[in-house]
All heavy atoms as an XYZ file, in Angstrom:
827
protein
N     -61.257     54.117     97.227
C     -59.903     53.804     97.608
C     -59.818     53.648     99.124
O     -60.374     54.437     99.871
C     -58.968     54.909     97.131
C     -57.545     54.693     97.582
S     -56.405     55.959     97.005
C     -55.968     55.253     95.444
N     -59.131     52.641     99.564
C     -59.011     52.344    100.991
C     -58.113     53.360    101.690
O     -57.176     53.903    101.092
C     -58.457     50.939    101.184
N     -58.413     53.602    102.963
C     -57.583     54.453    103.808
C     -56.587     53.537    104.518
O     -56.983     52.583    105.194
C     -58.427     55.208    104.847
C     -59.494     56.063    104.157
C     -57.529     56.062    105.741
C     -60.519     56.655    105.114
N     -55.311     53.823    104.379
C     -54.277     53.018    105.041
C     -54.428     53.135    106.552
O     -54.740     54.217    107.067
C     -52.897     53.490    104.617
N     -54.209     52.044    107.289
C     -54.364     52.091    108.746
C     -53.557     53.208    109.405
O     -54.037     53.852    110.333
C     -53.896     50.710    109.204
C     -54.147     49.826    108.030
C     -53.890     50.690    106.818
N     -52.362     53.472    108.925
C     -51.527     54.519    109.499
C     -52.045     55.922    109.253
O     -51.583     56.875    109.878
N     -53.010     56.066    108.366
C     -53.606     57.369    108.054
C     -54.903     57.615    108.824
O     -55.491     58.683    108.720
C     -53.896     57.489    106.551
C     -52.682     57.363    105.674
C     -51.849     58.613    105.759
C     -50.699     58.530    104.760
N     -49.841     59.687    104.823
N     -55.374     56.635    109.583
C     -56.602     56.810    110.357
C     -56.371     57.818    111.485
O     -55.268     57.909    112.034
C     -57.084     55.477    110.918
C     -57.582     54.481    109.862
C     -57.839     53.115    110.487
C     -58.830     55.004    109.174
N     -57.400     58.560    111.819
C     -57.284     59.628    112.812
C     -56.977     59.121    114.210
O     -56.275     59.781    114.970
C     -58.574     60.456    112.842
O     -58.800     61.059    111.594
N     -57.516     57.963    114.579
C     -57.252     57.410    115.901
C     -56.154     56.347    115.781
O     -56.359     55.318    115.137
C     -58.520     56.792    116.505
C     -58.316     56.424    117.958
O     -57.488     55.530    118.235
O     -58.963     57.044    118.816
N     -54.996     56.573    116.395
C     -53.883     55.634    116.229
C     -54.142     54.244    116.814
O     -53.615     53.252    116.313
C     -52.704     56.320    116.923
C     -53.321     57.329    117.831
C     -54.630     57.733    117.202
N     -54.958     54.157    117.862
C     -55.267     52.844    118.454
C     -56.112     52.034    117.475
O     -55.851     50.848    117.237
C     -55.968     52.999    119.820
C     -56.362     51.640    120.377
C     -55.064     53.732    120.797
N     -57.115     52.673    116.872
C     -57.945     51.993    115.874
C     -57.093     51.613    114.669
O     -57.208     50.510    114.144
C     -59.149     52.869    115.477
C     -59.905     52.253    114.313
C     -60.064     53.070    116.670
N     -56.214     52.502    114.244
C     -55.322     52.189    113.125
C     -54.446     50.984    113.420
O     -54.240     50.124    112.561
N     -53.942     50.899    114.638
C     -53.113     49.753    115.027
C     -53.931     48.466    115.030
O     -53.434     47.399    114.642
C     -52.489     50.001    116.403
N     -55.199     48.544    115.444
C     -56.049     47.357    115.433
C     -56.301     46.891    113.993
O     -56.213     45.699    113.702
C     -57.365     47.619    116.147
C     -58.240     46.377    116.238
C     -58.592     46.070    117.670
C     -59.496     46.542    115.415
N     -56.584     47.815    113.091
C     -56.774     47.447    111.684
C     -55.500     46.806    111.141
O     -55.555     45.781    110.453
C     -57.197     48.679    110.835
C     -57.217     48.338    109.353
C     -58.560     49.199    111.288
N     -54.352     47.372    111.468
C     -53.078     46.787    111.034
C     -52.895     45.378    111.571
O     -52.443     44.484    110.852
C     -51.902     47.658    111.489
O     -51.875     48.876    110.791
N     -53.262     45.158    112.837
C     -53.129     43.827    113.440
C     -54.036     42.822    112.741
O     -53.622     41.686    112.475
C     -53.448     43.893    114.930
N     -55.271     43.230    112.425
C     -56.178     42.337    111.692
C     -55.550     41.963    110.353
O     -55.469     40.790    109.988
C     -57.563     42.987    111.485
C     -58.398     42.189    110.482
C     -58.306     43.121    112.806
N     -55.104     42.964    109.609
C     -54.596     42.718    108.260
C     -53.282     41.939    108.243
O     -52.990     41.254    107.274
C     -54.468     44.030    107.495
C     -55.824     44.636    107.196
O     -56.864     43.996    107.355
N     -55.823     45.891    106.778
N     -52.522     42.025    109.334
C     -51.279     41.256    109.456
C     -51.521     39.874    110.056
O     -50.585     39.089    110.199
C     -50.276     42.028    110.311
N     -52.764     39.597    110.439
C     -53.140     38.331    111.085
C     -52.334     38.124    112.366
O     -51.907     37.010    112.680
C     -52.986     37.148    110.134
C     -53.693     37.380    108.833
N     -55.057     37.365    108.719
C     -53.212     37.682    107.603
C     -55.396     37.635    107.471
N     -54.305     37.847    106.775
N     -52.154     39.225    113.109
C     -51.351     39.233    114.327
C     -52.282     39.302    115.537
O     -52.613     40.383    116.036
C     -50.391     40.419    114.296
C     -49.395     40.402    115.442
O     -49.644     39.704    116.459
O     -48.365     41.102    115.323
N     -52.688     38.137    115.996
C     -53.638     38.063    117.111
C     -53.055     38.657    118.389
O     -53.761     39.327    119.142
C     -54.062     36.613    117.333
C     -55.125     36.446    118.395
C     -55.562     35.001    118.511
C     -56.560     34.789    119.615
N     -56.960     33.383    119.735
N     -51.783     38.441    118.650
C     -51.175     38.989    119.870
C     -51.219     40.515    119.868
O     -51.544     41.130    120.883
C     -49.733     38.495    120.030
C     -49.650     37.016    120.352
O     -50.626     36.451    120.888
O     -48.598     36.407    120.064
N     -50.896     41.131    118.728
C     -50.961     42.594    118.631
C     -52.391     43.084    118.793
O     -52.641     44.096    119.450
C     -50.373     43.061    117.297
N     -53.349     42.366    118.203
C     -54.762     42.712    118.326
C     -55.172     42.699    119.797
O     -55.742     43.672    120.298
C     -55.595     41.709    117.524
C     -57.073     41.966    117.519
C     -57.673     42.641    116.476
C     -57.883     41.497    118.546
C     -59.050     42.876    116.459
C     -59.252     41.716    118.537
C     -59.834     42.406    117.488
N     -54.886     41.615    120.501
C     -55.280     41.479    121.905
C     -54.598     42.518    122.789
O     -55.198     42.992    123.759
C     -55.004     40.068    122.404
C     -55.881     38.975    121.794
C     -55.400     37.591    122.219
C     -57.354     39.183    122.147
N     -53.376     42.898    122.454
C     -52.651     43.900    123.236
C     -53.318     45.275    123.159
O     -53.086     46.124    124.031
C     -51.205     43.989    122.761
N     -54.160     45.488    122.153
C     -54.852     46.767    121.989
C     -56.189     46.823    122.727
O     -56.848     47.857    122.732
C     -55.076     47.044    120.503
C     -53.793     47.271    119.706
C     -54.057     47.149    118.219
C     -53.189     48.618    120.066
N     -56.587     45.708    123.344
C     -57.866     45.636    124.062
C     -57.650     45.661    125.569
O     -56.644     45.158    126.069
C     -58.588     44.332    123.704
C     -58.893     44.067    122.237
C     -59.555     42.711    122.085
C     -59.749     45.165    121.640
N     -58.625     46.222    126.272
C     -58.592     46.118    127.724
C     -58.868     44.665    128.112
O     -59.426     43.900    127.316
C     -59.646     47.034    128.382
O     -60.945     46.625    127.949
C     -59.398     48.500    128.040
N     -58.512     44.299    129.323
C     -58.719     42.921    129.782
C     -60.200     42.543    129.805
O     -60.546     41.369    129.630
C     -58.113     42.738    131.172
N     -61.071     43.530    129.996
C     -62.505     43.262    130.081
C     -63.269     43.751    128.844
O     -64.468     44.014    128.911
C     -63.088     43.890    131.340
C     -62.910     45.403    131.379
O     -62.148     45.959    130.546
O     -63.525     46.053    132.245
N     -62.592     43.857    127.716
C     -63.219     44.359    126.491
C     -64.421     43.503    126.095
O     -64.452     42.290    126.333
C     -62.204     44.386    125.353
N     -65.410     44.155    125.488
C     -66.621     43.486    125.007
C     -66.851     43.864    123.555
O     -66.233     44.801    123.037
C     -67.850     43.908    125.837
O     -68.045     45.317    125.705
C     -67.682     43.524    127.302
N     -67.766     43.116    122.905
C     -68.095     43.425    121.517
C     -69.471     42.911    121.168
O     -70.021     42.058    121.850
C     -67.047     42.858    120.562
C     -66.897     41.350    120.502
S     -67.985     40.457    119.345
C     -67.770     41.321    117.826
N     -70.007     43.467    120.080
C     -71.266     42.962    119.532
C     -71.136     42.878    118.016
O     -70.348     43.603    117.401
C     -72.446     43.847    119.922
O     -72.382     45.106    119.272
N     -71.917     41.975    117.439
C     -71.967     41.783    115.988
C     -73.426     41.854    115.573
O     -74.249     41.075    116.073
C     -71.348     40.432    115.635
C     -71.322     40.146    114.149
O     -71.623     41.055    113.335
O     -71.001     39.005    113.778
N     -73.739     42.787    114.691
C     -75.117     43.011    114.241
C     -76.082     43.151    115.418
O     -77.188     42.612    115.403
C     -75.580     41.905    113.290
C     -75.025     42.086    111.889
O     -74.877     43.238    111.445
O     -74.750     41.072    111.223
N     -75.622     43.852    116.472
C     -76.480     44.144    117.615
C     -76.588     43.050    118.656
O     -77.274     43.208    119.656
N     -75.904     41.925    118.441
C     -75.943     40.815    119.390
C     -74.604     40.720    120.116
O     -73.550     40.674    119.475
C     -76.223     39.489    118.657
O     -77.476     39.603    117.974
C     -76.268     38.324    119.631
N     -74.660     40.689    121.447
C     -73.436     40.530    122.233
C     -72.801     39.177    121.907
O     -73.504     38.162    121.806
C     -73.732     40.625    123.725
C     -74.186     41.993    124.169
C     -73.148     43.081    123.948
O     -71.975     42.887    124.333
O     -73.527     44.127    123.392
N     -71.495     39.176    121.752
C     -70.757     37.948    121.436
C     -69.623     37.759    122.428
O     -69.127     38.718    123.019
C     -70.154     38.036    120.029
C     -71.141     38.338    118.928
C     -72.009     37.161    118.630
N     -72.872     37.474    117.492
C     -73.805     36.700    117.045
N     -74.059     35.550    117.641
N     -74.546     37.052    116.013
N     -69.190     36.512    122.564
C     -67.964     36.219    123.309
C     -66.810     36.718    122.446
O     -66.582     36.209    121.345
C     -67.839     34.720    123.570
C     -66.557     34.394    124.302
O     -65.491     34.358    123.632
O     -66.608     34.168    125.516
N     -66.102     37.714    122.918
C     -65.066     38.371    122.121
C     -64.032     37.387    121.593
O     -63.706     37.391    120.404
C     -64.399     39.476    122.949
C     -63.364     40.291    122.202
C     -63.500     41.762    122.553
C     -61.969     39.804    122.509
N     -63.500     36.538    122.455
C     -62.411     35.645    122.032
C     -62.886     34.609    121.014
O     -62.186     34.332    120.038
C     -61.749     35.007    123.250
C     -61.018     36.025    124.069
N     -59.768     36.495    123.749
C     -61.399     36.707    125.184
C     -59.394     37.398    124.622
N     -60.374     37.543    125.509
N     -64.052     34.043    121.221
C     -64.583     33.099    120.227
C     -64.840     33.799    118.896
O     -64.534     33.260    117.830
C     -65.890     32.468    120.730
C     -65.707     31.468    121.835
C     -67.035     30.918    122.340
O     -68.084     31.162    121.706
O     -67.006     30.239    123.376
N     -65.395     35.008    118.953
C     -65.734     35.744    117.740
C     -64.488     36.111    116.936
O     -64.455     35.911    115.726
C     -66.548     36.997    118.090
C     -67.126     37.670    116.888
C     -68.350     37.437    116.324
C     -66.505     38.682    116.080
N     -68.521     38.248    115.214
C     -67.398     39.013    115.053
C     -65.281     39.327    116.129
C     -67.107     39.970    114.079
C     -64.979     40.284    115.166
C     -65.896     40.592    114.163
N     -63.466     36.656    117.617
C     -62.280     37.051    116.851
C     -61.567     35.840    116.255
O     -61.027     35.927    115.156
C     -61.313     37.957    117.645
C     -60.710     37.223    118.832
C     -61.995     39.246    118.033
C     -59.566     37.963    119.490
N     -61.573     34.712    116.962
C     -60.978     33.508    116.367
C     -61.739     33.111    115.113
O     -61.154     32.932    114.047
C     -60.975     32.343    117.360
C     -59.911     32.475    118.424
O     -58.987     33.291    118.268
O     -60.019     31.755    119.442
N     -63.043     33.003    115.221
C     -63.874     32.522    114.116
C     -63.936     33.515    112.957
O     -63.782     33.147    111.799
C     -65.282     32.212    114.635
C     -66.226     31.648    113.577
C     -67.627     31.376    114.139
N     -68.287     32.602    114.572
C     -68.501     32.945    115.853
N     -68.136     32.142    116.829
N     -69.099     34.075    116.169
N     -64.161     34.779    113.257
C     -64.435     35.766    112.211
C     -63.199     36.488    111.685
O     -63.254     37.065    110.600
C     -65.446     36.797    112.718
C     -66.772     36.204    113.123
C     -67.573     35.626    111.970
O     -67.343     36.003    110.807
O     -68.439     34.775    112.242
N     -62.115     36.480    112.460
C     -60.912     37.190    112.018
C     -59.747     36.232    111.806
O     -59.292     36.039    110.683
C     -60.514     38.306    113.015
C     -61.634     39.355    113.123
C     -59.204     38.963    112.585
C     -61.382     40.434    114.173
N     -59.254     35.631    112.873
C     -57.950     34.976    112.793
C     -57.970     33.568    112.216
O     -57.024     33.175    111.547
C     -57.257     35.031    114.155
C     -56.964     36.457    114.534
C     -57.717     37.102    115.498
C     -55.984     37.178    113.879
C     -57.487     38.426    115.817
C     -55.738     38.508    114.178
C     -56.489     39.130    115.154
N     -59.024     32.807    112.405
C     -59.081     31.475    111.806
C     -59.608     31.499    110.379
O     -59.575     30.480    109.696
C     -59.961     30.538    112.647
C     -59.337     30.215    114.002
O     -58.134     30.482    114.190
O     -60.075     29.719    114.879
N     -60.093     32.663    109.938
C     -60.704     32.741    108.608
C     -60.076     33.813    107.717
O     -60.673     34.225    106.731
C     -62.208     32.999    108.745
O     -62.444     34.223    109.409
N     -58.872     34.257    108.054
C     -58.160     35.194    107.193
C     -58.831     36.542    107.037
O     -58.875     37.090    105.933
N     -59.346     37.112    108.120
C     -60.039     38.387    108.048
C     -59.152     39.514    107.543
O     -57.940     39.542    107.785
N     -59.770     40.453    106.808
C     -59.047     41.604    106.265
C     -59.975     42.801    106.195
O     -61.123     42.678    105.767
C     -58.504     41.294    104.864
C     -57.622     42.373    104.332
N     -56.277     42.419    104.600
C     -57.901     43.455    103.563
C     -55.761     43.483    104.009
N     -56.730     44.135    103.376
N     -59.461     43.972    106.603
C     -60.235     45.209    106.620
C     -59.675     46.197    105.609
O     -58.496     46.535    105.676
C     -60.188     45.850    108.014
C     -60.716     44.979    109.128
S     -60.469     45.716    110.781
C     -61.859     46.839    110.845
N     -60.512     46.684    104.680
C     -60.183     47.796    103.801
C     -61.072     48.957    104.225
O     -62.276     48.958    103.954
C     -60.447     47.449    102.329
C     -59.436     46.460    101.772
O     -58.236     46.577    102.110
O     -59.842     45.573    101.003
N     -60.489     49.927    104.928
C     -61.263     51.045    105.462
C     -61.660     51.975    104.326
O     -60.816     52.483    103.598
C     -60.471     51.800    106.546
C     -61.291     52.971    107.084
C     -60.081     50.861    107.684
N     -62.961     52.193    104.191
C     -63.487     53.052    103.135
C     -63.707     54.473    103.621
O     -63.539     55.426    102.854
C     -64.792     52.467    102.596
C     -64.590     51.099    101.990
C     -65.886     50.363    101.717
O     -66.965     50.761    102.141
N     -65.773     49.260    100.997
N     -64.119     54.638    104.878
C     -64.317     55.972    105.434
C     -64.232     55.905    106.950
O     -64.338     54.827    107.542
C     -65.671     56.562    105.007
O     -66.733     55.823    105.560
N     -64.020     57.082    107.553
C     -63.976     57.194    109.010
C     -64.746     58.429    109.444
O     -64.900     59.384    108.684
C     -62.533     57.253    109.513
C     -61.792     58.508    109.116
C     -60.437     58.654    109.797
O     -60.148     57.955    110.783
O     -59.673     59.512    109.344
N     -65.224     58.377    110.685
C     -65.873     59.530    111.304
C     -65.618     59.443    112.804
O     -64.952     58.510    113.272
C     -67.369     59.559    110.978
O     -68.012     58.393    111.447
N     -66.155     60.406    113.551
C     -66.024     60.396    115.009
C     -64.556     60.310    115.433
O     -64.183     59.528    116.306
C     -66.851     59.248    115.605
C     -66.950     59.293    117.122
O     -66.896     60.399    117.692
O     -67.074     58.210    117.737
N     -63.697     61.093    114.771
C     -62.279     61.091    115.131
C     -61.571     59.791    114.839
O     -60.573     59.473    115.471
N     -62.086     59.036    113.891
C     -61.482     57.756    113.537
C     -61.977     56.583    114.352
O     -61.479     55.476    114.211
N     -62.982     56.807    115.162
C     -63.502     55.727    116.007
C     -64.714     55.026    115.417
O     -65.196     54.047    115.984
C     -63.799     56.253    117.405
C     -62.504     56.670    118.098
C     -62.700     57.138    119.482
N     -61.404     57.515    120.045
C     -61.242     57.987    121.247
N     -62.284     58.149    122.043
N     -60.048     58.307    121.686
N     -65.209     55.513    114.293
C     -66.272     54.854    113.552
C     -65.787     54.678    112.117
O     -65.346     55.645    111.490
C     -67.578     55.675    113.587
O     -67.991     55.812    114.950
C     -68.676     54.993    112.795
N     -65.832     53.452    111.639
C     -65.314     53.127    110.308
C     -66.368     52.444    109.459
O     -67.178     51.674    109.969
C     -64.123     52.171    110.415
C     -62.966     52.532    111.332
C     -61.927     51.403    111.329
C     -62.335     53.857    110.944
N     -66.314     52.693    108.170
C     -67.007     51.877    107.182
C     -65.916     51.086    106.484
O     -64.914     51.658    106.018
C     -67.796     52.738    106.178
O     -68.746     53.518    106.901
C     -68.515     51.866    105.159
N     -66.109     49.773    106.432
C     -65.033     48.870    106.022
C     -65.535     47.861    104.999
O     -66.613     47.289    105.171
C     -64.495     48.110    107.269
C     -63.504     47.033    106.896
C     -63.901     49.090    108.281
N     -64.744     47.631    103.977
C     -64.930     46.462    103.133
C     -64.222     45.328    103.857
O     -62.996     45.289    103.904
N     -65.002     44.457    104.504
C     -64.422     43.374    105.311
C     -64.571     42.060    104.562
O     -65.616     41.784    103.981
C     -65.122     43.266    106.670
C     -64.465     42.246    107.549
C     -63.276     42.544    108.193
C     -64.981     40.964    107.682
C     -62.628     41.602    108.970
C     -64.344     40.012    108.454
C     -63.163     40.340    109.096
O     -62.521     39.397    109.850
N     -63.530     41.264    104.590
C     -63.615     39.952    103.954
C     -62.924     38.912    104.820
O     -61.983     39.196    105.548
C     -63.026     39.977    102.549
C     -61.553     40.216    102.467
C     -61.075     40.238    100.996
N     -59.667     40.510    100.899
C     -59.115     41.703    100.838
N     -59.868     42.776    100.892
N     -57.819     41.841    100.758
N     -63.465     37.688    104.723
C     -62.805     36.531    105.325
C     -63.150     35.299    104.489
O     -63.966     35.374    103.564
C     -63.146     36.368    106.811
C     -64.586     36.010    107.085
O     -65.293     35.445    106.249
N     -65.038     36.331    108.284
N     -62.498     34.193    104.803
C     -62.666     32.977    104.009
C     -64.030     32.328    104.208
O     -64.441     31.505    103.394
C     -61.567     31.965    104.353
C     -60.181     32.483    104.019
O     -60.061     33.384    103.162
O     -59.206     31.995    104.627
N     -64.742     32.673    105.260
C     -66.044     32.083    105.543
C     -67.169     32.794    104.803
O     -68.005     32.161    104.172
C     -66.334     32.128    107.061
O     -65.285     31.447    107.750
C     -67.667     31.478    107.385
N     -67.196     34.118    104.880
C     -68.332     34.898    104.385
C     -68.039     35.666    103.097
O     -68.949     36.271    102.530
C     -68.817     35.880    105.448
C     -69.169     35.218    106.734
C     -68.475     35.253    107.903
C     -70.303     34.384    106.980
N     -69.114     34.506    108.862
C     -70.241     33.965    108.318
C     -71.380     33.962    106.196
C     -71.198     33.140    108.903
C     -72.328     33.145    106.770
C     -72.239     32.740    108.113
N     -66.794     35.704    102.659
C     -66.457     36.513    101.491
C     -66.345     37.971    101.886
O     -65.956     38.297    102.996
N     -66.734     38.868    100.970
C     -66.597     40.295    101.236
C     -67.951     40.935    101.487
O     -68.938     40.599    100.831
C     -65.911     40.995    100.075
C     -65.588     42.443    100.378
C     -64.532     43.035     99.485
O     -63.820     42.295     98.797
O     -64.417     44.275     99.493
N     -67.969     41.875    102.443
C     -69.197     42.599    102.749
C     -68.843     43.995    103.254
O     -67.744     44.217    103.767
C     -70.030     41.853    103.782
C     -69.398     41.744    105.149
S     -70.198     40.572    106.246
C     -69.438     39.057    105.680
N     -69.772     44.894    103.119
C     -69.603     46.257    103.640
C     -70.063     46.237    105.096
O     -71.190     45.825    105.396
C     -70.435     47.209    102.804
C     -70.290     48.658    103.173
C     -71.114     49.478    102.163
N     -71.384     50.798    102.645
C     -70.645     51.861    102.369
N     -69.591     51.742    101.568
N     -70.972     53.040    102.858
N     -69.175     46.681    105.993
C     -69.459     46.630    107.420
C     -69.197     47.984    108.071
O     -68.471     48.817    107.534
C     -68.592     45.565    108.121
O     -67.211     45.874    107.908
C     -68.890     44.168    107.604
N     -69.797     48.166    109.231
C     -69.494     49.338    110.051
C     -68.865     48.846    111.349
O     -69.181     47.764    111.838
C     -70.756     50.161    110.323
O     -71.678     49.400    111.066
N     -67.964     49.638    111.874
C     -67.254     49.328    113.113
C     -67.237     50.590    113.966
O     -66.945     51.673    113.470
C     -65.804     48.920    112.831
C     -65.660     47.674    112.034
C     -65.962     47.502    110.707
C     -65.181     46.422    112.494
N     -65.690     46.217    110.322
C     -65.209     45.523    111.406
C     -64.718     45.964    113.726
C     -64.800     44.204    111.500
C     -64.302     44.647    113.825
C     -64.351     43.781    112.725
N     -67.554     50.445    115.237
C     -67.492     51.562    116.182
C     -66.660     51.120    117.377
O     -66.903     50.046    117.946
C     -68.896     51.962    116.646
C     -68.895     53.228    117.493
C     -70.296     53.694    117.839
N     -70.872     53.052    119.006
C     -70.473     53.230    120.258
N     -69.447     53.988    120.540
N     -71.090     52.623    121.246
N     -65.701     51.945    117.750
C     -64.762     51.618    118.814
C     -64.918     52.575    119.984
O     -65.085     53.775    119.790
C     -63.319     51.698    118.292
C     -63.045     50.731    117.182
C     -63.220     51.106    115.865
C     -62.637     49.432    117.455
C     -62.975     50.213    114.821
C     -62.403     48.531    116.425
C     -62.572     48.925    115.115
N     -64.827     52.023    121.194
C     -64.808     52.823    122.413
C     -63.411     52.680    123.000
O     -62.948     51.554    123.248
C     -65.873     52.339    123.425
C     -65.779     53.133    124.715
C     -67.264     52.431    122.816
N     -62.762     53.808    123.166
C     -61.413     53.814    123.721
C     -61.521     54.051    125.223
O     -62.225     54.965    125.680
C     -60.542     54.909    123.065
C     -60.564     54.786    121.535
C     -59.118     54.868    123.611
C     -60.019     53.503    120.976
N     -60.835     53.231    126.002
C     -60.862     53.349    127.463
C     -60.233     54.674    127.890
O     -59.384     55.221    127.183
C     -60.112     52.176    128.090
N     -60.642     55.184    129.054
C     -60.005     56.396    129.581
C     -58.482     56.216    129.606
O     -57.976     55.158    129.950
C     -60.575     56.514    130.998
C     -61.906     55.815    130.912
C     -61.686     54.676    129.943
N     -57.788     57.240    129.206
C     -56.336     57.153    129.093
C     -55.909     56.983    127.653
O     -54.768     57.241    127.304
N     -56.826     56.499    126.801
C     -56.615     56.486    125.367
C     -55.772     55.400    124.763
O     -55.559     55.393    123.557
N     -55.295     54.465    125.545
C     -54.365     53.495    124.992
C     -54.950     52.180    124.519
O     -54.283     51.446    123.798
N     -56.174     51.863    124.941
C     -56.755     50.565    124.590
C     -58.241     50.668    124.284
O     -58.935     51.561    124.752
C     -56.538     49.564    125.714
C     -55.079     49.232    125.913
C     -54.917     48.139    126.902
N     -53.503     47.836    127.013
C     -53.037     46.754    127.540
N     -53.856     45.861    128.044
N     -51.754     46.548    127.600
N     -58.712     49.685    123.554
C     -60.117     49.612    123.164
C     -60.867     48.789    124.205
O     -60.483     47.653    124.506
C     -60.239     48.979    121.761
C     -59.575     49.896    120.733
C     -61.689     48.683    121.408
C     -59.331     49.255    119.383
N     -61.943     49.371    124.734
C     -62.731     48.652    125.740
C     -63.962     47.981    125.135
O     -64.529     47.082    125.746
C     -63.158     49.595    126.868
O     -63.971     50.639    126.356
N     -64.346     48.429    123.935
C     -65.512     47.835    123.274
C     -65.459     48.137    121.792
O     -64.999     49.206    121.389
C     -66.801     48.390    123.859
C     -68.054     47.827    123.179
C     -69.312     48.189    123.933
N     -70.505     47.705    123.248
C     -70.962     46.456    123.277
N     -70.306     45.529    123.963
N     -72.057     46.111    122.634
N     -65.940     47.177    121.004
C     -66.208     47.485    119.604
C     -67.505     46.819    119.191
O     -67.909     45.799    119.736
C     -65.045     47.122    118.671
C     -64.740     45.665    118.508
C     -65.329     44.924    117.496
C     -63.821     45.036    119.336
C     -65.036     43.575    117.321
C     -63.512     43.702    119.169
C     -64.127     42.962    118.154
N     -68.164     47.499    118.268
C     -69.427     47.009    117.707
C     -69.269     46.970    116.206
O     -68.751     47.916    115.607
C     -70.571     47.950    118.105
C     -70.762     48.023    119.599
C     -71.701     49.132    120.032
O     -72.131     49.938    119.177
O     -71.993     49.198    121.242
N     -69.661     45.870    115.598
C     -69.571     45.738    114.156
C     -70.870     45.156    113.612
O     -71.680     44.626    114.368
C     -68.354     44.852    113.754
O     -68.212     44.892    112.334
C     -68.505     43.425    114.246
N     -71.037     45.270    112.343
C     -72.222     44.730    111.698
C     -72.257     45.166    110.253
O     -71.448     45.987    109.810
N     -73.190     44.615    109.511
C     -73.289     44.992    108.110
C     -73.744     46.442    107.993
O     -74.566     46.905    108.770
C     -74.235     44.048    107.380
C     -73.646     42.640    107.314
C     -74.264     41.795    106.253
O     -74.606     42.274    105.182
N     -74.414     40.521    106.536
N     -73.154     47.132    107.050
C     -73.469     48.563    106.846
C     -74.573     48.706    105.799
O     -74.741     47.898    104.942
C     -72.230     49.316    106.407
């Protein structure tokens, strides 16, 4: 059974999951620092190109299966129109001050 975004331990991560599932790119970007970075399967990616392709242009959706590290590490059933559904892991780094994500790493779990 999926964990609702509002039930995740880290509220910033929960808000990001909600933004993905609502297809709200502006809300998603508002949760990132201006210099945020990311990687996919261990390879550094251009964040803006990646989120357009893998999330917002392809109907991305996250069903959180489990969390650890205070809600900053997730196991997710992720699906989009390009790749279908897959089990993925996501790790988030919250910037000092706690309000925004400075980095996330994702990949197949």
